[in-house]
TORBAKE-316589 format. One record per residue (C-alpha): residue number from 1; residue in three letters; x, y, z. Coordinates in steps of 0.02 Angstrom, whole numbers, plus 50000, padded with zeros to 5 digits. Example, Ala and Ser with C-alpha at 12.3 -4.5 7.8 and 13.67 -1.06 7.14 Angstrom:
<pts>
num:1	residu:ALA	xx:50615	yy:49775	zz:50390
num:2	residu:SER	xx:50684	yy:49947	zz:50357
</pts>
This chain:
<pts>
num:1	residu:MET	xx:50000	yy:50000	zz:50000
num:2	residu:THR	xx:50144	yy:50119	zz:50042
num:3	residu:ASN	xx:50226	yy:50093	zz:49871
num:4	residu:GLN	xx:50059	yy:50121	zz:49785
num:5	residu:ALA	xx:50033	yy:50283	zz:49880
num:6	residu:GLN	xx:50208	yy:50343	zz:49838
num:7	residu:GLN	xx:50182	yy:50308	zz:49653
num:8	residu:MET	xx:50012	yy:50392	zz:49657
num:9	residu:TYR	xx:50086	yy:50551	zz:49733
num:10	residu:ALA	xx:50252	yy:50552	zz:49641
num:11	residu:LEU	xx:50292	yy:50726	zz:49574
num:12	residu:ASN	xx:50356	yy:50781	zz:49406
num:13	residu:LEU	xx:50509	yy:50894	zz:49401
num:14	residu:ASP	xx:50408	yy:51054	zz:49379
num:15	residu:GLN	xx:50310	yy:51013	zz:49537
num:16	residu:CYS	xx:50473	yy:50978	zz:49628
num:17	residu:VAL	xx:50539	yy:51148	zz:49578
num:18	residu:GLU	xx:50384	yy:51236	zz:49644
num:19	residu:LEU	xx:50389	yy:51139	zz:49808
num:20	residu:ILE	xx:50572	yy:51175	zz:49839
num:21	residu:LYS	xx:50554	yy:51360	zz:49795
num:22	residu:ALA	xx:50411	yy:51375	zz:49920
num:23	residu:VAL	xx:50485	yy:51287	zz:50071
num:24	residu:GLY	xx:50670	yy:51265	zz:50032
num:25	residu:ASN	xx:50729	yy:51411	zz:50139
num:26	residu:SER	xx:50665	yy:51326	zz:50296
num:27	residu:ARG	xx:50645	yy:51140	zz:50255
num:28	residu:THR	xx:50752	yy:51023	zz:50153
num:29	residu:VAL	xx:50660	yy:50924	zz:50021
num:30	residu:LEU	xx:50747	yy:50765	zz:49964
num:31	residu:LEU	xx:50702	yy:50708	zz:49788
num:32	residu:GLN	xx:50706	yy:50519	zz:49773
num:33	residu:GLY	xx:50686	yy:50440	zz:49604
num:34	residu:ASP	xx:50751	yy:50336	zz:49459
num:35	residu:MET	xx:50929	yy:50367	zz:49400
num:36	residu:GLY	xx:50962	yy:50483	zz:49255
num:37	residu:THR	xx:50793	yy:50570	zz:49260
num:38	residu:GLY	xx:50849	yy:50750	zz:49291
num:39	residu:LYS	xx:50837	yy:50766	zz:49480
num:40	residu:SER	xx:51001	yy:50862	zz:49491
num:41	residu:SER	xx:50950	yy:50979	zz:49348
num:42	residu:VAL	xx:50816	yy:51049	zz:49463
num:43	residu:LEU	xx:50958	yy:51153	zz:49539
num:44	residu:TYR	xx:50979	yy:51256	zz:49381
num:45	residu:ASP	xx:50792	yy:51278	zz:49355
num:46	residu:ILE	xx:50774	yy:51349	zz:49529
num:47	residu:ALA	xx:50928	yy:51459	zz:49510
num:48	residu:LYS	xx:50861	yy:51529	zz:49346
num:49	residu:GLN	xx:50691	yy:51567	zz:49420
num:50	residu:THR	xx:50755	yy:51644	zz:49582
num:51	residu:GLY	xx:50915	yy:51727	zz:49523
num:52	residu:PHE	xx:51009	yy:51640	zz:49665
num:53	residu:LYS	xx:51183	yy:51569	zz:49635
num:54	residu:PRO	xx:51178	yy:51379	zz:49607
num:55	residu:ILE	xx:51287	yy:51276	zz:49724
num:56	residu:TYR	xx:51316	yy:51092	zz:49679
num:57	residu:PHE	xx:51385	yy:50982	zz:49818
num:58	residu:ASP	xx:51421	yy:50803	zz:49763
num:59	residu:CYS	xx:51417	yy:50694	zz:49919
num:60	residu:THR	xx:51493	yy:50543	zz:49832
num:61	residu:THR	xx:51660	yy:50632	zz:49813
num:62	residu:LYS	xx:51672	yy:50693	zz:49992
num:63	residu:ASP	xx:51736	yy:50632	zz:50159
num:64	residu:LEU	xx:51710	yy:50721	zz:50326
num:65	residu:GLY	xx:51877	yy:50810	zz:50306
num:66	residu:ASP	xx:51816	yy:50885	zz:50142
num:67	residu:MET	xx:51677	yy:50981	zz:50228
num:68	residu:MET	xx:51777	yy:51091	zz:50348
num:69	residu:ILE	xx:51959	yy:51121	zz:50391
num:70	residu:PRO	xx:52034	yy:51215	zz:50541
num:71	residu:SER	xx:52098	yy:51393	zz:50518
num:72	residu:LEU	xx:52265	yy:51402	zz:50608
num:73	residu:SER	xx:52266	yy:51592	zz:50604
num:74	residu:SER	xx:52112	yy:51595	zz:50714
num:75	residu:ILE	xx:52213	yy:51525	zz:50860
num:76	residu:GLU	xx:52314	yy:51686	zz:50872
num:77	residu:GLU	xx:52164	yy:51797	zz:50837
num:78	residu:ASP	xx:52032	yy:51714	zz:50946
num:79	residu:GLY	xx:52125	yy:51588	zz:51053
num:80	residu:CYS	xx:52027	yy:51447	zz:50973
num:81	residu:VAL	xx:52019	yy:51348	zz:50813
num:82	residu:ARG	xx:51890	yy:51408	zz:50687
num:83	residu:MET	xx:51826	yy:51279	zz:50563
num:84	residu:ILE	xx:51813	yy:51347	zz:50387
num:85	residu:PRO	xx:51684	yy:51261	zz:50275
num:86	residu:ASN	xx:51717	yy:51201	zz:50098
num:87	residu:GLU	xx:51683	yy:51338	zz:49971
num:88	residu:GLU	xx:51573	yy:51215	zz:49875
num:89	residu:LEU	xx:51440	yy:51241	zz:50009
num:90	residu:GLY	xx:51426	yy:51426	zz:49968
num:91	residu:VAL	xx:51413	yy:51480	zz:50151
num:92	residu:HIS	xx:51551	yy:51610	zz:50130
num:93	residu:LEU	xx:51461	yy:51705	zz:49993
num:94	residu:ASN	xx:51342	yy:51798	zz:50110
num:95	residu:GLU	xx:51208	yy:51801	zz:49976
num:96	residu:PRO	xx:51057	yy:51693	zz:49935
num:97	residu:VAL	xx:51109	yy:51528	zz:49856
num:98	residu:VAL	xx:51025	yy:51368	zz:49800
num:99	residu:VAL	xx:51117	yy:51217	zz:49870
num:100	residu:ASP	xx:51094	yy:51045	zz:49793
num:101	residu:ILE	xx:51159	yy:50910	zz:49911
num:102	residu:ASP	xx:51173	yy:50781	zz:49774
num:103	residu:GLU	xx:51176	yy:50592	zz:49798
num:104	residu:PHE	xx:51147	yy:50610	zz:49985
num:105	residu:GLY	xx:51096	yy:50428	zz:50003
num:106	residu:LYS	xx:51266	yy:50368	zz:49937
num:107	residu:ALA	xx:51370	yy:50479	zz:50052
num:108	residu:ASN	xx:51489	yy:50409	zz:50181
num:109	residu:PRO	xx:51402	yy:50396	zz:50352
num:110	residu:SER	xx:51514	yy:50532	zz:50422
num:111	residu:VAL	xx:51467	yy:50650	zz:50280
num:112	residu:LYS	xx:51281	yy:50613	zz:50305
num:113	residu:ASN	xx:51297	yy:50658	zz:50489
num:114	residu:GLY	xx:51403	yy:50810	zz:50449
num:115	residu:MET	xx:51271	yy:50879	zz:50329
num:116	residu:LEU	xx:51123	yy:50862	zz:50446
num:117	residu:ARG	xx:51142	yy:51029	zz:50532
num:118	residu:LEU	xx:51155	yy:51121	zz:50366
num:119	residu:MET	xx:51001	yy:51030	zz:50305
num:120	residu:LEU	xx:50899	yy:51062	zz:50463
num:121	residu:GLU	xx:50963	yy:51229	zz:50528
num:122	residu:ARG	xx:51053	yy:51304	zz:50376
num:123	residu:LYS	xx:51212	yy:51311	zz:50482
num:124	residu:ILE	xx:51381	yy:51226	zz:50475
num:125	residu:GLY	xx:51506	yy:51257	zz:50614
num:126	residu:SER	xx:51496	yy:51441	zz:50661
num:127	residu:TYR	xx:51436	yy:51490	zz:50487
num:128	residu:GLU	xx:51258	yy:51514	zz:50428
num:129	residu:LEU	xx:51181	yy:51524	zz:50256
num:130	residu:HIS	xx:51095	yy:51683	zz:50200
num:131	residu:PRO	xx:50915	yy:51671	zz:50268
num:132	residu:ASP	xx:50840	yy:51670	zz:50093
num:133	residu:SER	xx:50948	yy:51525	zz:50036
num:134	residu:ILE	xx:50866	yy:51365	zz:49974
num:135	residu:VAL	xx:50931	yy:51192	zz:50015
num:136	residu:PHE	xx:50873	yy:51028	zz:49939
num:137	residu:ALA	xx:50945	yy:50855	zz:49912
num:138	residu:THR	xx:50934	yy:50710	zz:49790
num:139	residu:THR	xx:50955	yy:50522	zz:49798
num:140	residu:ASN	xx:50912	yy:50367	zz:49699
num:141	residu:LYS	xx:50783	yy:50239	zz:49749
num:142	residu:GLY	xx:50845	yy:50108	zz:49871
num:143	residu:SER	xx:50760	yy:49976	zz:49763
num:144	residu:GLU	xx:50882	yy:50014	zz:49622
num:145	residu:GLY	xx:51018	yy:49931	zz:49724
num:146	residu:VAL	xx:51151	yy:50064	zz:49693
num:147	residu:GLY	xx:51191	yy:50100	zz:49876
num:148	residu:ASP	xx:51068	yy:50233	zz:49930
num:149	residu:MET	xx:51030	yy:50224	zz:50116
num:150	residu:LEU	xx:50939	yy:50345	zz:50230
num:151	residu:PRO	xx:50963	yy:50312	zz:50417
num:152	residu:PRO	xx:50806	yy:50352	zz:50520
num:153	residu:HIS	xx:50882	yy:50500	zz:50613
num:154	residu:ALA	xx:50930	yy:50581	zz:50447
num:155	residu:ARG	xx:50766	yy:50537	zz:50362
num:156	residu:ASN	xx:50669	yy:50620	zz:50503
num:157	residu:ARG	xx:50753	yy:50787	zz:50466
num:158	residu:LEU	xx:50698	yy:50786	zz:50284
num:159	residu:THR	xx:50542	yy:50796	zz:50178
num:160	residu:VAL	xx:50563	yy:50652	zz:50057
num:161	residu:VAL	xx:50460	yy:50656	zz:49897
num:162	residu:GLN	xx:50459	yy:50531	zz:49755
num:163	residu:THR	xx:50494	yy:50596	zz:49581
num:164	residu:ARG	xx:50408	yy:50513	zz:49435
num:165	residu:LYS	xx:50493	yy:50473	zz:49272
num:166	residu:THR	xx:50458	yy:50597	zz:49134
num:167	residu:ASP	xx:50339	yy:50524	zz:49006
num:168	residu:HIS	xx:50390	yy:50520	zz:48824
num:169	residu:MET	xx:50289	yy:50670	zz:48766
num:170	residu:ASP	xx:50350	yy:50781	zz:48908
num:171	residu:TRP	xx:50529	yy:50732	zz:48868
num:172	residu:ILE	xx:50501	yy:50768	zz:48683
num:173	residu:GLU	xx:50435	yy:50941	zz:48728
num:174	residu:TRP	xx:50592	yy:50971	zz:48830
num:175	residu:GLY	xx:50700	yy:50901	zz:48690
num:176	residu:ILE	xx:50627	yy:51018	zz:48560
num:177	residu:ASN	xx:50678	yy:51167	zz:48667
num:178	residu:ASN	xx:50850	yy:51097	zz:48707
num:179	residu:GLY	xx:50920	yy:51046	zz:48539
num:180	residu:ILE	xx:50893	yy:50858	zz:48549
num:181	residu:ASP	xx:50920	yy:50770	zz:48382
num:182	residu:ALA	xx:50757	yy:50758	zz:48283
num:183	residu:THR	xx:50786	yy:50576	zz:48237
num:184	residu:LEU	xx:50800	yy:50531	zz:48420
num:185	residu:LEU	xx:50642	yy:50627	zz:48462
num:186	residu:GLY	xx:50550	yy:50529	zz:48328
num:187	residu:TRP	xx:50613	yy:50365	zz:48398
num:188	residu:VAL	xx:50555	yy:50411	zz:48574
num:189	residu:LYS	xx:50386	yy:50463	zz:48506
num:190	residu:ASP	xx:50363	yy:50289	zz:48430
num:191	residu:ASN	xx:50428	yy:50200	zz:48586
num:192	residu:PRO	xx:50347	yy:50270	zz:48744
num:193	residu:HIS	xx:50406	yy:50117	zz:48843
num:194	residu:LEU	xx:50582	yy:50192	zz:48839
num:195	residu:MET	xx:50527	yy:50300	zz:48986
num:196	residu:ALA	xx:50453	yy:50160	zz:49091
num:197	residu:SER	xx:50511	yy:50132	zz:49270
num:198	residu:PHE	xx:50580	yy:49962	zz:49318
num:199	residu:GLU	xx:50454	yy:49960	zz:49460
num:200	residu:ASP	xx:50316	yy:49941	zz:49330
num:201	residu:VAL	xx:50406	yy:49797	zz:49242
num:202	residu:LYS	xx:50410	yy:49635	zz:49341
num:203	residu:ASP	xx:50502	yy:49535	zz:49208
num:204	residu:PRO	xx:50656	yy:49630	zz:49144
num:205	residu:ASP	xx:50643	yy:49540	zz:48977
num:206	residu:GLU	xx:50478	yy:49629	zz:48946
num:207	residu:ASN	xx:50572	yy:49793	zz:48924
num:208	residu:PRO	xx:50751	yy:49764	zz:48863
num:209	residu:TYR	xx:50790	yy:49950	zz:48850
num:210	residu:ILE	xx:50783	yy:50015	zz:49029
num:211	residu:PHE	xx:50880	yy:49986	zz:49190
num:212	residu:HIS	xx:50817	yy:49841	zz:49295
num:213	residu:PRO	xx:50900	yy:49781	zz:49457
num:214	residu:LYS	xx:50857	yy:49600	zz:49415
num:215	residu:GLN	xx:50960	yy:49608	zz:49256
num:216	residu:GLN	xx:51122	yy:49704	zz:49263
num:217	residu:ARG	xx:51134	yy:49788	zz:49093
num:218	residu:ALA	xx:51296	yy:49880	zz:49061
num:219	residu:ALA	xx:51205	yy:50020	zz:48970
num:220	residu:PHE	xx:51022	yy:50066	zz:48960
num:221	residu:VAL	xx:50900	yy:50204	zz:48916
num:222	residu:THR	xx:50868	yy:50349	zz:49034
num:223	residu:PRO	xx:50831	yy:50531	zz:48993
num:224	residu:ARG	xx:51014	yy:50565	zz:49032
num:225	residu:SER	xx:51083	yy:50431	zz:48916
num:226	residu:LEU	xx:50961	yy:50484	zz:48779
num:227	residu:HIS	xx:51035	yy:50659	zz:48790
num:228	residu:ALA	xx:51207	yy:50582	zz:48769
num:229	residu:ALA	xx:51146	yy:50480	zz:48620
num:230	residu:SER	xx:51082	yy:50641	zz:48541
num:231	residu:ASP	xx:51254	yy:50721	zz:48554
num:232	residu:ILE	xx:51327	yy:50569	zz:48465
num:233	residu:LEU	xx:51194	yy:50570	zz:48328
num:234	residu:LYS	xx:51227	yy:50752	zz:48291
num:235	residu:GLN	xx:51405	yy:50706	zz:48242
num:236	residu:ARG	xx:51360	yy:50551	zz:48140
num:237	residu:GLU	xx:51428	yy:50626	zz:47979
num:238	residu:ALA	xx:51602	yy:50614	zz:48056
num:239	residu:PHE	xx:51608	yy:50423	zz:48065
num:240	residu:ASP	xx:51540	yy:50265	zz:47986
num:241	residu:ASP	xx:51387	yy:50164	zz:48037
num:242	residu:GLN	xx:51489	yy:50035	zz:48133
num:243	residu:THR	xx:51568	yy:50170	zz:48240
num:244	residu:LEU	xx:51401	yy:50255	zz:48267
num:245	residu:THR	xx:51319	yy:50091	zz:48318
num:246	residu:ALA	xx:51461	yy:50049	zz:48438
num:247	residu:ALA	xx:51450	yy:50220	zz:48520
num:248	residu:LEU	xx:51262	yy:50206	zz:48540
num:249	residu:MET	xx:51277	yy:50029	zz:48612
num:250	residu:GLY	xx:51395	yy:50099	zz:48744
num:251	residu:THR	xx:51272	yy:50238	zz:48784
num:252	residu:ILE	xx:51094	yy:50166	zz:48780
num:253	residu:GLY	xx:51128	yy:49978	zz:48772
num:254	residu:ASP	xx:51133	yy:49848	zz:48634
num:255	residu:ARG	xx:50947	yy:49831	zz:48600
num:256	residu:GLY	xx:50916	yy:50017	zz:48606
num:257	residu:ALA	xx:51061	yy:50054	zz:48489
num:258	residu:MET	xx:51006	yy:49923	zz:48360
num:259	residu:ASP	xx:50828	yy:49988	zz:48358
num:260	residu:LEU	xx:50882	yy:50169	zz:48351
num:261	residu:MET	xx:50999	yy:50133	zz:48205
num:262	residu:SER	xx:50853	yy:50061	zz:48108
num:263	residu:PHE	xx:50762	yy:50222	zz:48142
num:264	residu:VAL	xx:50912	yy:50327	zz:48090
num:265	residu:LYS	xx:50907	yy:50252	zz:47916
num:266	residu:LEU	xx:50737	yy:50333	zz:47894
num:267	residu:ALA	xx:50824	yy:50501	zz:47900
num:268	residu:ASP	xx:50874	yy:50474	zz:47718
num:269	residu:GLN	xx:50691	yy:50504	zz:47672
num:270	residu:LEU	xx:50689	yy:50677	zz:47751
num:271	residu:PRO	xx:50688	yy:50832	zz:47642
num:272	residu:SER	xx:50829	yy:50953	zz:47679
num:273	residu:LEU	xx:50784	yy:51109	zz:47777
num:274	residu:GLN	xx:50852	yy:51210	zz:47632
num:275	residu:SER	xx:50732	yy:51130	zz:47509
num:276	residu:ILE	xx:50585	yy:51175	zz:47623
num:277	residu:LYS	xx:50648	yy:51353	zz:47637
num:278	residu:ASP	xx:50678	yy:51374	zz:47449
num:279	residu:THR	xx:50540	yy:51271	zz:47368
num:280	residu:PRO	xx:50410	yy:51223	zz:47500
num:281	residu:LYS	xx:50281	yy:51169	zz:47372
num:282	residu:ASP	xx:50402	yy:51051	zz:47285
num:283	residu:ALA	xx:50511	yy:50987	zz:47430
num:284	residu:LYS	xx:50504	yy:50801	zz:47461
num:285	residu:VAL	xx:50368	yy:50733	zz:47575
num:286	residu:PRO	xx:50425	yy:50574	zz:47667
num:287	residu:SER	xx:50328	yy:50415	zz:47633
num:288	residu:SER	xx:50336	yy:50343	zz:47809
num:289	residu:ALA	xx:50245	yy:50411	zz:47961
num:290	residu:ALA	xx:50403	yy:50400	zz:48067
num:291	residu:ALA	xx:50501	yy:50507	zz:47943
num:292	residu:VAL	xx:50361	yy:50636	zz:47936
num:293	residu:CYS	xx:50365	yy:50644	zz:48125
num:294	residu:MET	xx:50552	yy:50680	zz:48119
num:295	residu:VAL	xx:50523	yy:50822	zz:47996
num:296	residu:VAL	xx:50399	yy:50903	zz:48115
num:297	residu:TYR	xx:50512	yy:50886	zz:48267
num:298	residu:ARG	xx:50662	yy:50952	zz:48170
num:299	residu:THR	xx:50559	yy:51102	zz:48115
num:300	residu:LEU	xx:50495	yy:51141	zz:48290
num:301	residu:ALA	xx:50674	yy:51145	zz:48353
num:302	residu:ALA	xx:50752	yy:51241	zz:48208
num:303	residu:LEU	xx:50612	yy:51357	zz:48153
num:304	residu:GLU	xx:50658	yy:51538	zz:48120
num:305	residu:LYS	xx:50553	yy:51689	zz:48073
num:306	residu:GLU	xx:50640	yy:51705	zz:47904
num:307	residu:TRP	xx:50570	yy:51541	zz:47838
num:308	residu:LEU	xx:50412	yy:51519	zz:47941
num:309	residu:ASN	xx:50304	yy:51568	zz:47792
num:310	residu:ALA	xx:50390	yy:51436	zz:47685
num:311	residu:TRP	xx:50355	yy:51304	zz:47818
num:312	residu:MET	xx:50172	yy:51354	zz:47824
num:313	residu:ASP	xx:50166	yy:51325	zz:47635
num:314	residu:TYR	xx:50243	yy:51153	zz:47660
num:315	residu:LEU	xx:50140	yy:51100	zz:47811
num:316	residu:PRO	xx:49973	yy:51070	zz:47721
num:317	residu:ARG	xx:50061	yy:50942	zz:47611
num:318	residu:LEU	xx:50083	yy:50829	zz:47762
num:319	residu:ASP	xx:49945	yy:50717	zz:47829
num:320	residu:THR	xx:49826	yy:50782	zz:47960
num:321	residu:GLU	xx:49910	yy:50687	zz:48102
num:322	residu:ALA	xx:50076	yy:50772	zz:48063
num:323	residu:GLN	xx:49991	yy:50942	zz:48054
num:324	residu:ALA	xx:49912	yy:50909	zz:48224
num:325	residu:LEU	xx:50082	yy:50859	zz:48292
num:326	residu:PHE	xx:50153	yy:51027	zz:48239
num:327	residu:ALA	xx:50005	yy:51125	zz:48308
num:328	residu:ASN	xx:50014	yy:51040	zz:48477
num:329	residu:GLY	xx:50202	yy:51066	zz:48482
num:330	residu:VAL	xx:50177	yy:51253	zz:48455
num:331	residu:ARG	xx:50043	yy:51260	zz:48589
num:332	residu:ALA	xx:50150	yy:51171	zz:48720
num:333	residu:PRO	xx:50168	yy:51291	zz:48868
num:334	residu:LYS	xx:50358	yy:51290	zz:48866
num:335	residu:TYR	xx:50386	yy:51300	zz:48678
num:336	residu:SER	xx:50517	yy:51437	zz:48661
num:337	residu:LYS	xx:50458	yy:51498	zz:48489
num:338	residu:GLN	xx:50272	yy:51499	zz:48525
num:339	residu:SER	xx:50247	yy:51686	zz:48510
num:340	residu:MET	xx:50340	yy:51694	zz:48345
num:341	residu:VAL	xx:50231	yy:51559	zz:48267
num:342	residu:MET	xx:50064	yy:51612	zz:48339
num:343	residu:THR	xx:50082	yy:51791	zz:48277
num:344	residu:ASN	xx:50122	yy:51735	zz:48100
num:345	residu:LYS	xx:49982	yy:51776	zz:47979
num:346	residu:LYS	xx:49992	yy:51613	zz:47882
num:347	residu:PHE	xx:49989	yy:51512	zz:48043
num:348	residu:THR	xx:49836	yy:51603	zz:48111
num:349	residu:GLU	xx:49746	yy:51576	zz:47947
num:350	residu:TRP	xx:49791	yy:51392	zz:47949
num:351	residu:ALA	xx:49740	yy:51379	zz:48133
num:352	residu:MET	xx:49567	yy:51450	zz:48099
num:353	residu:LYS	xx:49538	yy:51321	zz:47964
num:354	residu:ASN	xx:49608	yy:51175	zz:48064
num:355	residu:SER	xx:49561	yy:51205	zz:48246
num:356	residu:HIS	xx:49489	yy:51029	zz:48254
num:357	residu:LEU	xx:49667	yy:50959	zz:48245
num:358	residu:TYR	xx:49732	yy:51042	zz:48403
num:359	residu:SER	xx:49705	yy:50895	zz:48520
num:360	residu:ALA	xx:49724	yy:50756	zz:48393
num:361	residu:ASP	xx:49900	yy:50704	zz:48441
num:362	residu:LYS	xx:49900	yy:50720	zz:48632
num:363	residu:LYS	xx:49938	yy:50538	zz:48664
</pts>
């Protein structure tokens, strides 16, 4: 029942950001979730929204002696030893900061104990964080079997919330705004199970792409490894298919790499961006649905005002599902080019004629 309740009330990363912003200056929220799902990236979202300096403290690289050292000069000045905290904690800055105590569950026991006062009282030694500062922590699920442990006395000082894995459409929305390779976005669109959690898969053979503690795969798909795969795909002109496949196998696993490579070959069907810009009414229209999907995602990511009219001449040549995919991509709340598209005359004319398509691809 407890696991069911935790899954039911697991938060997405946007909800985690709002929670931490609201209570993080007085209470430490610990984000617990699947590996590689963006928990640590919450630090930079909060810093961007608050204007506070981001402070990243990686507990896995620290021992107790890395947290504070004695200042010998204080003996002559004050007749006692003053302990000076590590600059990575940001206490010395005397300004509001956002502190991410990362991988807290994997820390050495002495480091866990040493961090508790900072996490509860915002103090370490004789130093104190700026009162507006925000502190939060992250850790993996204990069920993943990668060494995350929370002793009861530490757990009782924290507000632990479960993070849920990003679903495929949310990740695609993020990817469009963050330069993820269009081929990879198309592959994720066709394979939503890439974002499944191992806790929902009893038999690891049912989903050969993801991490599962019952089957130790050397490489597997997570949002983090997909981002890495995108960086490799963007450079695929620099090496041959064997090298590309080997690199992808070492990034997202054997099965994922083989399937993705099959998808990559569809990219040959795509019209060039230049042909759409120059001759939108004659540019090639892909024959497969997957390739059409890649064209739409590539456009959403690369679209510029100078050739938006040309794209709107090309768009009606695609099937209605692809047109709906583009419309819903534009309407996504976080789409960075939304204003540019929605104020375009050709787009507004198209939208008035095709408003019935707006919710056609939200699945």
